[in-house]
N, C-alpha and C positions, 0 to 999 in steps of 0.2 A: 677466764672472763673477768675483766676488771670492772668492778662496781664502785661508783662514787656518789656520795651525797653530802650535803652540808646542812648545818643547822644554825640559825641566827641566834646570837647571844643578845636578845632584845628584852629579856625579862626572865623571871624564874620559870623553868620548864614545868609544864603542867600535864595533866592526864591526856589531853588531846595530842600534845607533842609525843607522848609515850606511845599511845596506840596508833597514832597516825604515821609515826616515822621511827622513833628510837627502838621500839620492840622489833620491828622488821630489820633494822640495821644490825642489832645484836644477833638475831637468828641467821642473817646472811653470812656473818663472819665464819660460821661453822660449815658452810657449803663447801664440799671438796673441790669444786671447780671455780670457786669465787676468790677473787683477790680484792679485798675490801679497802677502800680509801674513804675516810670520813673527816670532814674538816669543820672547824668552828668559823662561821662566815662573818668575821668581825668587820671586814670592809663593807659588806652588805648592811650590817647593823648601823653603820654611820648615817644611813638615810633616815633613821628614826631615833637613834640614841645620840644625844648631843652633849652628854656630860661624861668627861673622861673617867672619873672615878666609878660612875655607874657602869660604863662599858667594861672597865677592867674587872669589876665584880661579876658582871654577867658572863664574861668569858670564862672565869674560873668556875662559875656555877655550872655551865654546860660541861666543862671537863670533869668536874666532880660527879655530876649526874650520870654521864655516860659510863665512867669507870665503875661507879657504885651499882649501876644497873646491869653490868656484866660485860662491857666492852673489854676485850683482851688485846692489849697492844702487841702481843706476840702473833695474833691472828689478823689484826686489822691495823692499817696505817692511820693514826689519829693525830691531827695537827691543826695549827691556826692558819687560816687563809692568808693573813698578813705576813706570815713568815716566809711566804713564797713570792718574792717580788716579780718573778716572771709572769705571774698572772695579769699584772697591770699592763705589761708590754703587749701581751697577746690581746688584751681587751682593746687597746688602741688599734692594733692591726686589724682586728675583726671589724671595729667600728668604721674603718676606712673602706671596707667592702660592703657595708650594710646600709640599705636605704632607710630614710626617716620613716617611710610608710610602715615598715615592719614594726618598728618600735611604737608607733602611734596606735597600732592595733592591740597592744598588750593589755589583756584584761586586768591584770594586777595593778597596773599604773592607773587605769581609769577608775578602778574600785577605790584605790587610796585617795585619789583626788576627790572623788565623790564623798568620801568620809572626812574630808577636811585637811588632808595632808598637804603641806606646802609643795608645789610642783617644782622641786629642785632638778637640776641637770642630772645629779646622781640617781635620783628616783627614776627618771626617764631612761637613763642609760643602764639601769639595773640588769635587763636581759642580756646585754653584751658582756658584762662582767660574769654573769652566770654561765654564759656560753663558754667563756674563757676558762672558768673553773673546770668545766666538763672536758673540753677539748684538749687542755694542757696535759692531761694524764691519759689521753686516748681511751677514755672510758667507754665501755661497750653498753653498759646498763646503768640507768639512773633511777633509783627508787623514788617514786613521787606519788602524791595523791592525784585524784582525777582533776583537781583544780589547777594543777601545775603542769599538765601535759602540754599546754601551749608553749611553755618555756622550753621544753625539750624540742618541740617542733621548730621553734625559732632558732635553737642551737643547730639543728639539722640544716636549716636554711643558711645560717652563717658559715657553717663548714663548707657547704656547697658553693657559696659565693666566693670564698677564699680559694678553694681548690680549682674552681673554674677560671677564676681570674688569672691564676698563676700556673695553670696547667700541671697541677700536682695532685697527689692523693694523701698528703701528709696528715690532714685532719680527718679523724675517724668519725663516721656518723654514729651517734649514740641512739639508743632506743629506750623508751620509758619502761620501768619495771613497776607496774601498778600494784599498790598496796590494797589488798582485799578488805581491809578494815572499814567498817561502815563509818559514816560521818559521826563524829563525837560531839554531842550537844554540850553547850555550856550551861551554867546555872540558870540562864534566862531562856534557854531553848534554842538560841542561835548557835551556829558553829562555835565551838570553844576556841577563843582567840584572846590574846593579850589586848588586842585593839578594842575588843568589846568589853573588857574588864569583867569577864564571866567565867574565869578559869578556876580549876581546883589544882593548886600547886602540888607538885610531888613532895615538896619539903614540908607541907602542912601536916601537923599532928595535934593530938590533944584537943583542947577547947577550940582552937582556931579551925581545925578541920571539921569538927562537929558543927560549928556555927555556919561554915560554908555549905556543908551538905544539907543541913536542915533548912537553909535558905533557898534551896533550889525551887524554881517557880513551877507550880502545878495549877491545874484548873480548880474550880470551886465545887466539884461534885461532892455531895454530902457523904459522910462516912458510911452510912448504911447502904448506899447505892452501888451497883456494879460500876467498874471502871475499865477503861480500855488500855491495856498495857502497851499497845502498839503506838499510842499517841502520847505516852508519858515520858518526860525527860528522865525521871528517876529510873524507870524500868530500862530505858535505853542505855543508861550508864551501868546499871546492874548487870546487863547482858555481857558487858566487857570483862567482868570478873567471875561470873558464875558459870558452872557447867550446865549441860542441857537439862538435867533433872532439877536443878535448883531454879533455873529459869522457868521451867514448866510449872513448878510448885507455886512460885510467886505469881505467875500469870493467872493461875487458877484462883488464887486469893483475890486478885484484882477483879476478876469476872464474877466471883461469888458475892461480892459486896461485904459490908461489915468491917472492912479494913480501911483505915485512914492512910493518907499519903505519908504521914509522920512515921508509921510503922515501916513502910517501904524504905523511907530514908534511913531509918536505923539499920535495916538489913544492908543497905548499900554502904553505910558508914563502916560497918563491921567488915565487909568485904575489902574495902579500900585499905583499912588499917592492917588487915591480915596480909594482903597482897604485897604491900610496899614496906612491911616491917623489916625484912632482910636488907632492902636497899637503904633504909634510913640508918641502920646500924653500920653498914659499910661506908656510907657517906661520912658519918661522924668519925670513923677511923681515918679516912682520907683527909679530912679537914685538919687532922693533927700531923699530917705529913705532906704539906703542900709542895715541898721540894721534889717529892716523888712524882707528883702530878705535872710539875713543870718539866721534869726530865722526860716524862712520857711524850709530852708535846714537842719538846726539842728533838727527841729521837725520831718522832713521826715526821717532823718537818725536814729533817735530813734525808729520810727515805723518800719522801714525796718530791723533794727538790732534785733528787738524782734522776727522776723521771722527767720533771718539768724542764730542766736545762737541756736535755736531749731533744725534747719536742720543740722547744723554742729555737734551738740551733737549726733544726730542720725547717722551721717556719721562716726564720730569717734568711736562710739560704734560698728557699723557694721564692721569696719576695724581693730578693736582690739586696738585702741588708747585710749579708755575710758573703 
């Protein structure tokens, strides 16, 4: 079963990225029936990142983070999206079979426009490129959060449009692989997102990490009063790192009263530091050997392109271009 997912290099990866996607990706590479393909979606990032040096840096950040967090290039194919030119040709061919109405219904496009993003053609066409990413490798399962299921449904539609138009079954219908992780709140209580500037970066440590954690927004319940852990941003984040007994103990402290949010933040800070300590050490090692990181991406691209060229030849033949 081929599994494929991509991550945008649009800023420093954060805790929301980790629990929302990266952790699941790392775990899936060890499934005996899984063939994992993960790519750095640098073409997608061009819709929001417009500085060349920034984009180059973000691409390397994603590569460093995935490898430091446990991605094994012997178990998973790891590559840059832009190293596979076939994806752009398939994007055009899918676009020629797809109606405007489907793209106009995209929730992510509407959301970005509502938040002030410039409505570029690339942003509007984003779902077609995403569909090409998936269909080019004949992926069976795509790990996504609940907010991305619509993109998989649109990919299913585009595969059907192409197959029906040309009387073929060359494009394989993918299915979403939902991540069970709960919504990860940001420091302001909204969903953690670079767009909202409310993230806790994986690379943060020391005083910078402490300042960010201690700045998490809470309500104004007095120290001596009981507090509700189920509505607290700090507790929601703590649950991601703590075992059941630790969660239960902190919840009891909340409900008993006499504990300020500052104490809860300190416990969360300790958990974050402990959890990501091995990752930080590994990342520092990799930073001293960037040639190895580049070699991993180059090897991954060669392996991915071996699949992509076969699929594109089949698509070209079905549509009359070959």
